[in-house]
Structures are given as structure tokens and as C-alpha cells.
All heavy atoms as an XYZ file, in Angstrom:
950
protein
N     -31.374     32.017     86.457
C     -30.991     30.723     85.916
C     -30.725     30.848     84.415
O     -31.057     31.847     83.802
C     -32.103     29.681     86.152
O     -33.229     30.049     85.382
C     -32.462     29.573     87.628
N     -30.191     29.811     83.845
C     -29.859     29.839     82.423
C     -31.101     29.981     81.542
O     -31.037     30.503     80.453
C     -29.117     28.565     82.029
C     -27.742     28.462     82.606
C     -27.089     27.179     82.176
C     -25.772     27.001     82.892
N     -25.165     25.720     82.631
N     -32.242     29.467     82.015
C     -33.466     29.520     81.220
C     -34.395     30.642     81.648
O     -35.534     30.690     81.226
C     -34.187     28.171     81.276
C     -33.439     27.115     80.502
O     -32.877     27.397     79.447
N     -33.390     25.920     81.026
N     -33.945     31.547     82.507
C     -34.757     32.688     82.926
C     -35.386     32.459     84.291
O     -35.345     31.368     84.845
N     -36.003     33.514     84.813
C     -36.561     33.439     86.160
C     -38.055     33.129     86.180
O     -38.617     32.897     87.238
C     -36.310     34.771     86.877
O     -36.941     35.818     86.159
N     -38.702     33.115     85.035
C     -40.139     32.840     84.980
C     -40.423     31.411     85.444
O     -39.750     30.462     85.043
C     -40.666     33.044     83.560
O     -42.027     32.725     83.499
N     -41.456     31.265     86.280
C     -41.821     29.938     86.766
C     -42.560     29.126     85.708
O     -42.559     27.907     85.729
C     -42.698     30.062     88.012
C     -42.025     30.697     89.230
C     -43.021     30.842     90.363
C     -40.820     29.895     89.657
N     -43.210     29.800     84.774
C     -44.000     29.156     83.734
C     -43.262     29.329     82.412
O     -43.227     30.411     81.847
C     -45.381     29.800     83.693
C     -46.354     29.254     82.659
C     -46.217     27.994     82.103
C     -47.426     30.019     82.249
C     -47.114     27.504     81.170
C     -48.339     29.552     81.317
C     -48.180     28.288     80.780
O     -49.083     27.825     79.857
N     -42.636     28.260     81.940
C     -41.907     28.307     80.670
C     -41.808     26.892     80.107
O     -41.912     25.912     80.845
C     -40.526     28.909     80.852
C     -39.635     28.089     81.749
C     -38.251     28.687     81.874
N     -37.463     27.936     82.809
C     -37.227     28.299     84.055
N     -37.725     29.410     84.526
N     -36.489     27.542     84.844
N     -41.613     26.832     78.818
C     -41.411     25.554     78.149
C     -40.110     25.656     77.365
O     -39.949     26.559     76.541
C     -42.574     25.233     77.199
C     -42.328     23.983     76.402
C     -42.499     22.730     76.973
C     -41.879     24.053     75.090
C     -42.248     21.578     76.262
C     -41.623     22.904     74.361
C     -41.812     21.673     74.950
O     -41.544     20.539     74.244
N     -39.193     24.741     77.613
C     -37.892     24.738     76.937
C     -37.709     23.375     76.277
O     -37.812     22.337     76.946
C     -36.742     25.012     77.935
C     -35.398     25.013     77.219
C     -36.962     26.308     78.679
N     -37.448     23.371     74.972
C     -37.221     22.109     74.277
C     -35.860     21.532     74.652
O     -34.970     22.245     75.110
C     -37.259     22.278     72.743
O     -36.141     23.070     72.330
C     -38.563     22.906     72.287
N     -35.715     20.254     74.418
C     -34.389     19.650     74.497
C     -33.579     20.207     73.329
O     -34.156     20.634     72.331
C     -34.473     18.131     74.343
C     -35.256     17.432     75.416
C     -35.204     15.929     75.247
C     -35.948     15.519     73.990
N     -36.013     14.065     73.800
N     -32.256     20.202     73.396
C     -31.472     20.572     72.214
C     -31.800     19.605     71.070
O     -31.874     18.398     71.264
C     -30.026     20.413     72.676
C     -30.090     20.601     74.157
C     -31.410     19.993     74.573
N     -32.049     20.161     69.900
C     -32.449     19.360     68.746
C     -31.330     19.407     67.712
O     -30.965     20.476     67.222
C     -33.774     19.892     68.154
C     -34.863     19.801     69.228
C     -34.151     19.128     66.896
C     -36.096     20.597     68.930
N     -30.770     18.247     67.411
C     -29.674     18.145     66.445
C     -30.193     17.891     65.040
O     -31.219     17.232     64.855
N     -29.487     18.412     64.066
C     -29.868     18.286     62.666
C     -28.824     17.497     61.888
O     -27.629     17.635     62.143
C     -30.008     19.679     62.030
C     -30.959     20.662     62.705
C     -30.825     22.043     62.078
C     -32.385     20.156     62.607
N     -29.264     16.699     60.926
C     -28.332     16.004     60.044
C     -27.778     16.953     58.982
O     -26.627     16.840     58.577
C     -29.025     14.823     59.364
C     -29.305     13.681     60.309
C     -29.907     12.484     59.592
O     -29.742     12.361     58.356
O     -30.539     11.676     60.272
N     -28.612     17.889     58.543
C     -28.229     18.878     57.539
C     -28.266     20.262     58.178
O     -29.263     20.610     58.813
C     -29.211     18.846     56.342
O     -29.254     17.520     55.827
C     -28.798     19.819     55.267
N     -27.219     21.073     58.057
C     -27.225     22.410     58.658
C     -28.384     23.263     58.138
O     -28.824     23.115     56.997
C     -25.881     22.997     58.234
C     -25.017     21.819     57.943
C     -25.947     20.779     57.390
N     -28.875     24.160     58.980
C     -29.977     25.059     58.629
C     -29.541     26.506     58.838
O     -28.552     26.780     59.519
C     -31.195     24.747     59.491
N     -30.322     27.437     58.252
C     -30.031     28.872     58.393
C     -31.275     29.665     58.800
O     -31.240     30.890     58.813
C     -29.478     29.449     57.083
O     -30.416     29.201     56.035
C     -28.126     28.843     56.734
N     -32.369     28.971     59.096
C     -33.600     29.661     59.501
C     -34.412     28.760     60.420
O     -34.295     27.531     60.362
C     -34.422     30.049     58.278
N     -35.228     29.392     61.262
C     -36.139     28.678     62.155
C     -37.533     29.267     62.010
O     -37.690     30.479     61.873
C     -35.707     28.828     63.615
C     -34.522     28.014     64.086
C     -34.054     28.500     65.448
C     -34.882     26.538     64.144
N     -38.533     28.410     62.065
C     -39.923     28.854     62.079
C     -40.610     28.136     63.238
O     -40.538     26.913     63.348
C     -40.609     28.531     60.760
C     -41.996     29.136     60.642
C     -42.630     28.844     59.289
C     -42.028     29.741     58.244
N     -42.794     29.763     56.992
N     -41.254     28.909     64.123
C     -41.955     28.367     65.281
C     -43.436     28.664     65.104
O     -43.824     29.819     64.936
C     -41.436     29.001     66.598
C     -42.185     28.440     67.797
C     -39.931     28.784     66.737
N     -44.253     27.616     65.140
C     -45.700     27.754     64.957
C     -46.409     27.094     66.141
O     -45.968     26.039     66.604
C     -46.138     27.056     63.666
C     -45.389     27.464     62.412
C     -45.113     26.262     61.537
C     -46.176     28.484     61.664
N     -47.495     27.687     66.604
C     -48.311     27.066     67.642
C     -49.688     27.703     67.653
O     -49.900     28.788     67.115
C     -47.649     27.157     69.022
C     -47.428     28.551     69.526
C     -48.399     29.209     70.269
C     -46.232     29.206     69.284
C     -48.185     30.503     70.743
C     -46.017     30.496     69.749
C     -46.994     31.142     70.484
N     -50.625     27.016     68.276
C     -51.954     27.571     68.521
C     -51.941     28.083     69.957
O     -51.468     27.399     70.860
C     -53.022     26.506     68.333
N     -52.430     29.307     70.152
C     -52.390     29.890     71.485
C     -53.705     30.533     71.876
O     -54.415     31.079     71.034
N     -54.009     30.425     73.150
C     -55.131     31.163     73.724
C     -54.500     32.273     74.553
O     -54.092     32.076     75.690
C     -56.008     30.265     74.592
C     -57.093     31.048     75.290
O     -57.045     31.232     76.499
N     -58.054     31.537     74.540
N     -54.382     33.435     73.923
C     -53.713     34.577     74.540
C     -54.700     35.733     74.518
O     -55.022     36.264     73.463
C     -52.417     34.932     73.772
C     -51.499     33.707     73.707
C     -51.720     36.114     74.429
C     -50.346     33.842     72.763
N     -55.201     36.079     75.689
C     -56.169     37.171     75.780
C     -55.433     38.482     76.032
O     -54.245     38.496     76.347
C     -57.227     36.902     76.880
C     -58.041     35.662     76.536
C     -56.582     36.756     78.235
N     -56.144     39.587     75.889
C     -55.561     40.911     76.075
C     -54.841     41.002     77.421
O     -55.280     40.426     78.399
C     -56.656     41.976     75.978
C     -56.084     43.347     75.766
O     -54.920     43.512     75.436
N     -56.908     44.347     75.944
N     -53.744     41.701     77.463
C     -52.858     41.892     78.618
C     -51.993     40.664     78.912
O     -51.335     40.597     79.926
C     -53.625     42.302     79.874
C     -54.340     43.620     79.745
C     -54.996     44.052     81.037
O     -55.190     43.269     81.958
N     -55.333     45.322     81.111
N     -52.010     39.678     78.016
C     -51.138     38.514     78.123
C     -50.236     38.462     76.899
O     -50.470     39.141     75.907
C     -51.943     37.225     78.214
C     -52.624     37.060     79.550
O     -52.260     37.706     80.526
N     -53.621     36.209     79.597
N     -49.220     37.605     76.964
C     -48.275     37.493     75.871
C     -47.535     36.170     75.993
O     -47.532     35.550     77.055
C     -47.284     38.654     75.908
C     -46.571     38.850     74.590
O     -46.869     38.192     73.602
N     -45.624     39.767     74.570
N     -46.906     35.745     74.917
C     -45.988     34.608     74.945
C     -44.703     35.077     74.290
O     -44.702     35.484     73.132
C     -46.549     33.377     74.205
C     -45.490     32.283     74.125
C     -47.790     32.843     74.896
N     -43.621     35.066     75.046
C     -42.314     35.403     74.498
C     -41.689     34.122     73.952
O     -41.704     33.082     74.612
C     -41.403     36.005     75.573
C     -41.909     37.345     76.083
O     -42.640     38.035     75.343
O     -41.584     37.702     77.227
N     -41.144     34.199     72.747
C     -40.523     33.044     72.097
C     -39.053     33.367     71.875
O     -38.710     34.434     71.361
C     -41.219     32.719     70.762
C     -40.537     31.544     70.072
C     -42.698     32.422     70.988
N     -38.189     32.441     72.264
C     -36.740     32.616     72.155
C     -36.130     31.412     71.448
O     -36.690     30.313     71.466
C     -36.096     32.708     73.541
C     -36.588     33.832     74.399
C     -37.706     33.677     75.203
C     -35.914     35.052     74.434
C     -38.152     34.715     76.021
C     -36.348     36.091     75.240
C     -37.470     35.909     76.024
O     -37.911     36.933     76.825
N     -34.945     31.613     70.875
C     -34.184     30.514     70.286
C     -32.711     30.708     70.600
O     -32.257     31.797     70.942
C     -34.396     30.439     68.766
C     -33.668     31.517     67.999
C     -32.384     31.316     67.503
C     -34.247     32.762     67.792
C     -31.714     32.310     66.812
C     -33.585     33.763     67.096
C     -32.326     33.533     66.612
O     -31.661     34.524     65.942
N     -31.969     29.628     70.462
C     -30.513     29.693     70.451
C     -30.014     28.559     69.568
O     -30.656     27.512     69.460
C     -29.918     29.659     71.851
C     -30.225     28.459     72.692
C     -29.661     28.661     74.087
N     -29.995     27.565     74.988
C     -29.752     27.561     76.275
N     -29.178     28.606     76.835
N     -30.074     26.528     77.015
N     -28.900     28.808     68.910
C     -28.376     27.843     67.947
C     -26.905     27.556     68.234
O     -26.228     28.318     68.919
C     -28.509     28.370     66.503
O     -27.749     29.579     66.370
C     -29.970     28.622     66.139
N     -26.453     26.459     67.659
C     -25.061     26.047     67.821
C     -24.530     25.548     66.484
O     -25.186     24.768     65.793
C     -24.957     24.935     68.863
C     -23.587     24.338     68.985
C     -22.574     25.011     69.652
C     -23.296     23.113     68.406
C     -21.297     24.466     69.754
C     -22.029     22.555     68.502
C     -21.036     23.241     69.179
N     -23.351     26.006     66.123
C     -22.655     25.549     64.923
C     -21.487     24.670     65.361
O     -20.863     24.936     66.383
C     -22.137     26.749     64.132
O     -21.225     26.319     63.157
N     -21.182     23.658     64.587
C     -20.074     22.761     64.949
C     -18.729     23.492     64.951
O     -17.762     23.015     65.525
C     -20.033     21.561     64.005
O     -19.942     22.002     62.672
N     -18.670     24.684     64.350
C     -17.427     25.461     64.320
C     -17.250     26.322     65.577
O     -16.218     26.966     65.735
C     -17.404     26.350     63.083
N     -18.244     26.339     66.478
C     -18.182     27.188     67.677
C     -17.579     26.449     68.864
O     -17.689     25.227     68.972
C     -19.589     27.651     68.056
C     -20.216     28.577     67.042
C     -21.609     28.983     67.462
O     -22.507     28.145     67.375
O     -21.763     30.142     67.879
N     -16.982     27.215     69.750
C     -16.416     26.650     70.976
C     -17.407     26.694     72.136
O     -17.338     25.876     73.041
C     -15.144     27.411     71.375
C     -14.015     27.196     70.378
O     -13.962     26.123     69.763
O     -13.196     28.118     70.217
N     -18.324     27.670     72.140
C     -19.267     27.841     73.239
C     -20.379     26.797     73.150
O     -21.069     26.718     72.127
C     -19.897     29.252     73.198
O     -18.865     30.216     73.177
C     -20.803     29.484     74.387
N     -20.598     25.998     74.194
C     -21.678     25.005     74.160
C     -23.047     25.686     74.064
O     -23.221     26.817     74.524
C     -21.543     24.271     75.492
C     -20.255     24.701     76.090
C     -19.838     25.964     75.429
N     -24.018     24.983     73.506
C     -25.364     25.536     73.353
C     -25.933     25.994     74.689
O     -26.559     27.049     74.784
C     -26.288     24.497     72.712
C     -27.734     24.946     72.489
C     -27.798     26.053     71.446
C     -28.600     23.769     72.067
N     -25.704     25.240     75.740
C     -26.268     25.573     77.056
C     -25.747     26.900     77.615
O     -26.360     27.472     78.511
C     -25.976     24.449     78.061
O     -24.579     24.300     78.218
N     -24.653     27.407     77.078
C     -24.103     28.682     77.539
C     -24.397     29.835     76.579
O     -24.003     30.972     76.841
C     -22.591     28.540     77.746
C     -22.245     27.580     78.875
C     -20.750     27.423     79.071
O     -19.976     28.283     78.578
O     -20.353     26.436     79.700
N     -25.074     29.542     75.485
C     -25.404     30.584     74.504
C     -26.557     31.444     75.032
O     -27.384     30.998     75.809
C     -25.814     29.964     73.158
C     -24.775     29.069     72.520
C     -23.652     29.816     71.862
C     -24.023     30.564     70.658
N     -24.017     29.930     69.396
N     -26.605     32.681     74.569
C     -27.657     33.620     74.967
C     -28.920     33.343     74.163
O     -28.852     33.067     72.963
C     -27.187     35.068     74.692
O     -25.990     35.297     75.431
C     -28.238     36.077     75.098
N     -30.067     33.435     74.833
C     -31.354     33.299     74.145
C     -31.621     34.565     73.333
O     -31.360     35.667     73.791
C     -32.478     33.112     75.163
C     -32.454     31.781     75.865
C     -31.985     31.539     77.124
C     -32.921     30.538     75.368
N     -32.130     30.211     77.427
C     -32.704     29.566     76.370
C     -33.499     30.140     74.168
C     -33.059     28.236     76.210
C     -33.853     28.811     74.004
C     -33.633     27.873     75.023
N     -32.179     34.400     72.129
C     -32.543     35.512     71.250
C     -34.062     35.516     71.115
O     -34.659     34.489     70.766
C     -31.887     35.366     69.864
C     -32.305     36.506     68.946
C     -30.367     35.296     69.996
N     -34.687     36.668     71.384
C     -36.143     36.753     71.327
C     -36.631     36.948     69.891
O     -36.051     37.700     69.118
C     -36.661     37.885     72.197
C     -38.166     37.891     72.302
C     -38.686     38.875     73.341
O     -37.913     39.597     73.976
N     -39.986     38.901     73.525
N     -37.698     36.256     69.553
C     -38.364     36.392     68.259
C     -39.615     37.249     68.418
O     -40.219     37.282     69.491
C     -38.780     35.027     67.723
C     -37.652     34.062     67.354
C     -38.213     32.666     67.101
C     -36.936     34.563     66.128
N     -40.018     37.917     67.347
C     -41.261     38.691     67.328
C     -42.279     37.946     66.461
O     -41.906     37.330     65.465
C     -41.013     40.095     66.764
C     -40.055     40.926     67.598
C     -40.522     41.088     69.032
O     -41.693     41.337     69.294
N     -39.607     40.933     69.975
N     -43.559     38.017     66.820
C     -44.568     37.308     66.022
C     -44.720     37.929     64.630
O     -44.728     39.157     64.502
C     -45.852     37.460     66.839
C     -45.621     38.652     67.701
C     -44.141     38.727     67.953
N     -44.811     37.084     63.616
C     -45.069     37.573     62.260
C     -46.453     38.219     62.240
O     -47.416     37.629     62.700
C     -45.022     36.426     61.243
C     -43.627     35.872     61.067
O     -42.664     36.377     61.636
N     -43.508     34.813     60.299
N     -46.544     39.435     61.731
C     -47.829     40.119     61.651
C     -48.274     40.755     62.953
O     -49.405     41.207     63.062
N     -47.424     40.783     63.961
C     -47.780     41.390     65.239
C     -48.578     40.451     66.122
O     -49.008     39.388     65.710
N     -48.781     40.871     67.357
C     -49.495     40.054     68.337
C     -50.994     40.185     68.119
O     -51.496     41.267     67.871
C     -49.122     40.526     69.752
C     -49.470     39.544     70.816
S     -48.504     38.048     70.573
C     -49.344     36.961     71.668
N     -51.693     39.072     68.198
C     -53.156     39.095     68.118
C     -53.707     38.403     69.363
O     -53.046     37.547     69.955
C     -53.640     38.435     66.834
C     -53.087     37.051     66.593
C     -53.378     36.559     65.197
C     -52.618     35.267     64.963
N     -52.619     34.842     63.616
N     -54.912     38.801     69.751
C     -55.473     38.319     71.011
C     -56.798     37.606     70.794
O     -57.609     38.022     69.971
C     -55.675     39.489     71.981
C     -54.365     40.152     72.339
C     -53.983     41.328     71.719
C     -53.502     39.574     73.250
C     -52.772     41.927     72.027
C     -52.290     40.165     73.558
C     -51.928     41.341     72.948
O     -50.732     41.923     73.238
N     -57.009     36.548     71.563
C     -58.268     35.807     71.528
C     -59.355     36.657     72.171
O     -59.099     37.380     73.134
C     -58.116     34.486     72.265
N     -60.559     36.560     71.646
C     -61.659     37.349     72.197
C     -62.390     36.613     73.318
O     -63.080     37.229     74.121
C     -62.648     37.741     71.093
O     -63.116     36.587     70.433
N     -62.228     35.296     73.378
C     -62.842     34.503     74.452
C     -61.819     33.526     75.008
O     -60.811     33.217     74.365
C     -64.101     33.743     73.962
C     -65.209     34.706     73.588
C     -63.778     32.832     72.808
N     -62.077     33.023     76.170
C     -61.116     32.212     76.914
C     -60.724     30.908     76.217
O     -59.623     30.432     76.368
C     -61.665     31.925     78.320
C     -60.676     31.297     79.235
C     -59.515     32.239     79.570
N     -58.458     31.517     80.229
C     -57.189     31.547     79.871
N     -56.795     32.293     78.888
N     -56.294     30.858     80.510
N     -61.592     30.285     75.450
C     -61.262     29.003     74.824
C     -60.934     29.101     73.341
O     -60.888     28.100     72.646
C     -62.411     28.014     75.036
C     -62.572     27.634     76.499
O     -61.544     27.539     77.201
O     -63.711     27.455     76.955
N     -60.713     30.300     72.841
C     -60.377     30.498     71.431
C     -58.860     30.387     71.237
O     -58.093     31.095     71.880
C     -60.856     31.883     70.966
C     -60.494     32.206     69.546
C     -60.897     33.618     69.150
O     -61.088     34.477     70.038
O     -61.003     33.870     67.949
N     -58.445     29.490     70.351
C     -57.026     29.326     70.043
C     -56.752     29.896     68.660
O     -57.413     29.522     67.687
C     -56.616     27.852     70.103
C     -56.408     27.361     71.500
C     -57.490     26.958     72.269
C     -55.144     27.316     72.050
C     -57.308     26.511     73.568
C     -54.943     26.869     73.352
C     -56.031     26.465     74.110
N     -55.798     30.811     68.569
C     -55.395     31.425     67.309
C     -54.028     30.880     66.912
O     -53.252     30.423     67.755
C     -55.318     32.949     67.466
C     -56.591     33.650     67.929
C     -56.320     35.136     68.152
C     -57.717     33.447     66.939
N     -53.716     30.951     65.613
C     -52.419     30.483     65.123
C     -51.382     31.596     65.211
O     -51.649     32.735     64.827
C     -52.538     29.999     63.680
C     -53.350     28.720     63.576
O     -53.277     27.894     64.508
O     -54.063     28.543     62.569
N     -50.205     31.248     65.707
C     -49.095     32.196     65.844
C     -47.896     31.652     65.089
O     -47.662     30.448     65.053
C     -48.735     32.410     67.314
C     -49.837     33.081     68.082
C     -50.838     32.331     68.684
C     -49.893     34.461     68.174
C     -51.872     32.952     69.377
C     -50.916     35.091     68.868
C     -51.900     34.324     69.462
O     -52.921     34.942     70.130
N     -47.117     32.567     64.502
C     -45.928     32.187     63.748
C     -44.794     33.157     64.066
O     -44.979     34.371     64.052
C     -46.229     32.230     62.250
C     -45.061     31.817     61.379
C     -45.437     31.809     59.908
O     -46.473     31.217     59.556
O     -44.686     32.413     59.127
N     -43.638     32.594     64.368
C     -42.425     33.366     64.644
C     -41.353     32.819     63.722
O     -41.307     31.619     63.461
C     -41.985     33.179     66.101
C     -42.947     33.722     67.135
C     -44.156     33.088     67.409
C     -42.633     34.865     67.844
C     -45.025     33.590     68.358
C     -43.495     35.371     68.808
C     -44.694     34.727     69.054
O     -45.548     35.229     69.997
N     -40.464     33.692     63.250
C     -39.461     33.236     62.300
C     -38.138     33.974     62.495
O     -38.121     35.172     62.773
C     -39.977     33.458     60.877
C     -39.133     32.830     59.822
C     -39.813     32.877     58.456
O     -40.896     33.458     58.334
O     -39.226     32.326     57.515
N     -37.049     33.235     62.354
C     -35.703     33.809     62.344
C     -35.044     33.335     61.054
O     -34.896     32.136     60.835
C     -34.902     33.345     63.554
N     -34.686     34.276     60.179
C     -34.086     33.924     58.894
C     -32.704     34.568     58.784
O     -32.370     35.482     59.535
C     -34.984     34.393     57.753
N     -31.915     34.081     57.858
C     -30.583     34.642     57.628
C     -29.610     34.381     58.761
O     -28.692     35.164     58.989
N     -29.809     33.281     59.470
C     -28.923     32.944     60.586
C     -27.637     32.317     60.074
O     -27.592     31.758     58.972
C     -29.627     31.958     61.532
C     -30.967     32.401     62.117
C     -31.577     31.273     62.930
C     -30.792     33.648     62.965
N     -26.611     32.394     60.889
C     -25.387     31.655     60.591
C     -25.735     30.176     60.623
O     -26.510     29.734     61.474
C     -24.310     31.972     61.651
O     -24.078     33.381     61.658
C     -23.015     31.242     61.361
N     -25.179     29.416     59.712
C     -25.482     27.989     59.621
C     -25.332     27.312     60.980
O     -24.349     27.511     61.682
C     -24.535     27.354     58.601
C     -25.069     26.131     57.944
C     -24.190     25.681     56.794
O     -23.088     25.158     57.053
O     -24.624     25.855     55.637
N     -26.328     26.498     61.351
C     -26.303     25.813     62.647
C     -26.710     24.353     62.494
O     -27.365     23.978     61.524
C     -27.202     26.520     63.666
C     -28.659     26.581     63.275
C     -29.544     25.590     63.671
C     -29.146     27.630     62.518
C     -30.880     25.650     63.315
C     -30.482     27.706     62.156
C     -31.357     26.706     62.556
N     -26.289     23.535     63.474
C     -26.597     22.102     63.449
C     -27.397     21.655     64.672
O     -27.863     20.526     64.727
C     -25.313     21.252     63.318
C     -24.652     21.488     61.966
C     -24.355     21.538     64.459
N     -27.523     22.544     65.648
C     -28.307     22.249     66.853
C     -29.045     23.516     67.244
O     -28.517     24.618     67.099
C     -27.398     21.804     68.022
O     -26.585     20.706     67.591
C     -28.206     21.376     69.234
N     -30.273     23.358     67.742
C     -31.032     24.522     68.198
C     -31.904     24.157     69.387
O     -32.106     22.979     69.688
C     -31.884     25.112     67.076
C     -33.035     24.237     66.648
C     -34.296     24.370     67.240
C     -32.887     23.287     65.656
C     -35.356     23.568     66.850
C     -33.936     22.492     65.260
C     -35.172     22.639     65.861
O     -36.213     21.845     65.476
N     -32.404     25.187     70.041
C     -33.282     25.020     71.187
C     -34.275     26.177     71.180
O     -33.927     27.296     70.800
C     -32.449     25.025     72.472
C     -33.136     24.452     73.664
C     -32.163     24.259     74.832
O     -31.079     24.829     74.869
N     -32.566     23.457     75.781
N     -35.524     25.900     71.590
C     -36.591     26.894     71.621
C     -37.128     27.010     73.044
O     -37.223     26.009     73.755
C     -37.750     26.492     70.666
C     -37.253     26.349     69.231
C     -38.921     27.462     70.769
C     -36.806     27.630     68.573
N     -37.487     28.242     73.423
C     -38.079     28.483     74.746
C     -39.317     29.354     74.572
O     -39.271     30.381     73.898
C     -37.069     29.182     75.658
C     -37.642     29.587     77.006
C     -36.580     30.100     77.967
C     -36.033     31.436     77.581
N     -35.229     32.059     78.644
N     -40.438     28.954     75.170
C     -41.665     29.747     75.198
C     -41.925     30.170     76.639
O     -41.887     29.332     77.544
C     -42.858     28.947     74.685
C     -42.975     28.806     73.164
C     -42.009     27.786     72.644
C     -44.381     28.434     72.787
N     -42.187     31.456     76.828
C     -42.433     31.997     78.165
C     -43.770     32.745     78.143
O     -43.838     33.886     77.708
C     -41.299     32.942     78.619
C     -41.567     33.445     80.037
C     -39.950     32.254     78.537
N     -44.856     32.095     78.593
C     -46.138     32.790     78.682
C     -46.085     33.834     79.801
O     -45.521     33.595     80.861
C     -47.128     31.674     79.031
C     -46.427     30.411     78.623
C     -44.974     30.682     78.868
N     -46.680     35.009     79.526
C     -46.696     36.096     80.505
C     -48.101     36.656     80.600
O     -48.801     36.773     79.610
C     -45.751     37.206     80.098
C     -44.305     36.762     79.992
C     -43.374     37.947     79.859
N     -42.021     37.537     79.621
C     -41.180     37.102     80.551
N     -41.571     37.021     81.785
N     -39.949     36.773     80.244
N     -48.486     37.028     81.827
C     -49.804     37.605     82.031
C     -49.820     38.539     83.216
O     -49.011     38.413     84.129
N     -50.746     39.467     83.194
C     -50.876     40.423     84.302
C     -51.661     39.821     85.467
O     -51.531     40.259     86.587
C     -51.560     41.688     83.810
C     -50.756     42.389     82.732
C     -50.724     43.855     82.960
C     -49.955     44.508     81.842
N     -48.895     45.315     82.267
N     -52.525     38.825     85.162
C     -53.319     38.178     86.221
C     -52.991     36.690     86.229
O     -53.083     36.026     85.202
C     -54.808     38.382     85.955
C     -55.219     39.835     85.964
C     -56.716     39.991     85.830
N     -57.318     38.963     84.989
C     -58.272     39.198     84.105
N     -58.733     40.416     83.935
N     -58.790     38.219     83.405
N     -52.668     36.166     87.383
C     -52.297     34.753     87.469
C     -53.487     33.826     87.224
O     -53.306     32.653     86.916
C     -51.667     34.446     88.826
O     -52.591     34.711     89.858
N     -54.702     34.325     87.323
C     -55.874     33.477     87.100
C     -56.202     33.323     85.617
O     -56.947     32.423     85.238
C     -57.088     34.050     87.836
O     -57.410     35.324     87.315
N     -55.670     34.193     84.779
C     -55.903     34.121     83.331
C     -54.533     34.093     82.657
O     -53.951     35.125     82.384
C     -56.729     35.327     82.828
C     -56.990     35.188     81.330
C     -58.024     35.461     83.589
N     -54.031     32.905     82.424
C     -52.689     32.773     81.873
C     -52.758     32.303     80.415
O     -53.714     31.648     80.007
C     -51.862     31.793     82.696
C     -52.529     30.451     82.864
C     -52.305     29.438     81.947
C     -53.399     30.201     83.915
C     -52.918     28.220     82.064
C     -54.028     28.976     84.044
C     -53.780     27.995     83.117
O     -54.404     26.780     83.236
N     -51.757     32.639     79.613
C     -51.719     32.180     78.216
C     -51.555     30.663     78.154
O     -50.830     30.070     78.950
C     -50.493     32.871     77.637
C     -50.180     33.974     78.577
C     -50.652     33.526     79.921
N     -52.228     30.054     77.201
C     -52.102     28.614     76.955
C     -51.687     28.421     75.504
O     -52.033     29.223     74.645
C     -53.429     27.901     77.198
C     -53.909     27.974     78.636
C     -55.141     27.135     78.845
C     -56.378     27.873     78.375
N     -57.628     27.190     78.703
N     -50.949     27.362     75.242
C     -50.581     27.060     73.867
C     -50.582     25.556     73.649
O     -50.488     24.777     74.593
C     -49.229     27.675     73.483
C     -48.094     27.342     74.400
C     -47.297     26.241     74.158
C     -47.811     28.135     75.496
C     -46.241     25.933     74.995
C     -46.756     27.843     76.340
C     -45.975     26.734     76.083
N     -50.755     25.167     72.374
C     -50.763     23.749     71.996
C     -50.287     23.639     70.554
O     -50.076     24.641     69.873
C     -52.174     23.166     72.160
C     -53.225     23.804     71.271
C     -54.599     23.200     71.519
C     -55.640     23.814     70.594
N     -56.962     23.228     70.781
N     -50.121     22.416     70.092
C     -49.738     22.139     68.701
C     -48.453     22.854     68.296
O     -48.365     23.442     67.218
C     -50.863     22.522     67.733
C     -52.167     21.789     68.012
O     -52.103     20.654     68.515
O     -53.240     22.348     67.740
N     -47.441     22.777     69.140
C     -46.157     23.416     68.839
C     -45.465     22.681     67.697
O     -45.334     21.462     67.720
C     -45.261     23.406     70.082
C     -43.843     23.931     69.907
C     -43.871     25.418     69.552
C     -43.042     23.699     71.180
N     -45.054     23.450     66.682
C     -44.306     22.911     65.551
C     -43.099     23.813     65.317
O     -43.220     25.031     65.310
C     -45.182     22.867     64.301
C     -46.357     21.927     64.489
C     -47.541     22.118     63.575
N     -47.973     23.412     63.145
C     -48.840     24.204     63.796
N     -49.301     23.868     64.978
N     -49.231     25.339     63.284
N     -41.941     23.187     65.118
C     -40.708     23.937     64.891
C     -40.061     23.394     63.623
O     -39.844     22.188     63.495
C     -39.740     23.799     66.079
C     -40.423     24.214     67.375
C     -38.486     24.623     65.837
C     -39.711     23.773     68.614
N     -39.758     24.298     62.714
C     -39.118     23.918     61.463
C     -37.732     24.548     61.392
O     -37.599     25.754     61.595
C     -39.946     24.394     60.264
C     -41.412     23.957     60.235
C     -42.143     24.680     59.120
C     -41.513     22.460     60.061
N     -36.729     23.749     61.100
C     -35.384     24.260     60.833
C     -35.204     24.183     59.318
O     -35.378     23.129     58.712
C     -34.329     23.405     61.537
N     -34.915     25.334     58.721
C     -34.888     25.443     57.262
C     -33.497     25.787     56.747
O     -32.796     26.579     57.361
C     -35.880     26.528     56.814
C     -37.302     26.401     57.368
C     -38.067     27.680     57.149
C     -37.989     25.230     56.733
N     -33.150     25.228     55.608
C     -31.903     25.580     54.921
C     -32.297     26.411     53.703
O     -32.603     25.858     52.657
C     -31.144     24.328     54.516
N     -32.338     27.728     53.892
C     -32.768     28.607     52.796
C     -31.646     29.511     52.346
O     -30.722     29.771     53.058
C     -33.986     29.479     53.200
C     -35.204     28.592     53.332
C     -33.725     30.249     54.463
């Protein structure tokens, strides 16, 4: 499918901006234990493009400072992902895909914040 084959994912609605941006910052609190992960993706749209946002390819982000893991099941750590130096865009979309080796212990996240920056 357009949003991937994972059954567990969170995809934002397309978010339009009044002022064009050139960077994205994704922040959230996550309970991610060892052998689990959360993949974070983005896609952007510029008013000068012909391809609609829904047909654009997702681009994966890497966590700033590397991946860190919670030591206990209810511990939430802060995670930050960033994409800078992007071509100016006016619409964007974010996708989070939690992944785990055991279905009984899955990654959880809360307090999702997304910043579109003009830097």
C-alpha cells in the first residue's frame, strides 16, 4: 500500500503551511525496549511540483544521537528526528512505524510534536 505493509503505523493528515519551510523536526516520548524500534518517515510537497503528496515517496529519518532504549516497560524517553536543508515545501506528512521482534512487547509513543522550520 502507499503507507507500507505494517499493520501498526501512525500517519498524519497532510499538513499545509502558510509560510514555506525547509526543515522538519519530529519529537515524541517513546517506550522502546531493546530489540524494538520506531521508524520515522516524512514526505513533502512544493507548490511548484506536479506530483501530488499522496504519490510522493516516504523518506526515512534517523534519530538524533542514535537509538536509545528504555530499561523498563513503563519508561518513556524523549526522541528527536530532524530533516534539514530540504527543498522549500508548503505541505508535509509524517509516518511512524513501530517495529518489534515480539508482538507482546511493542513500542509505544506519546506526545508527538512536529515542527516545520524555515531555516
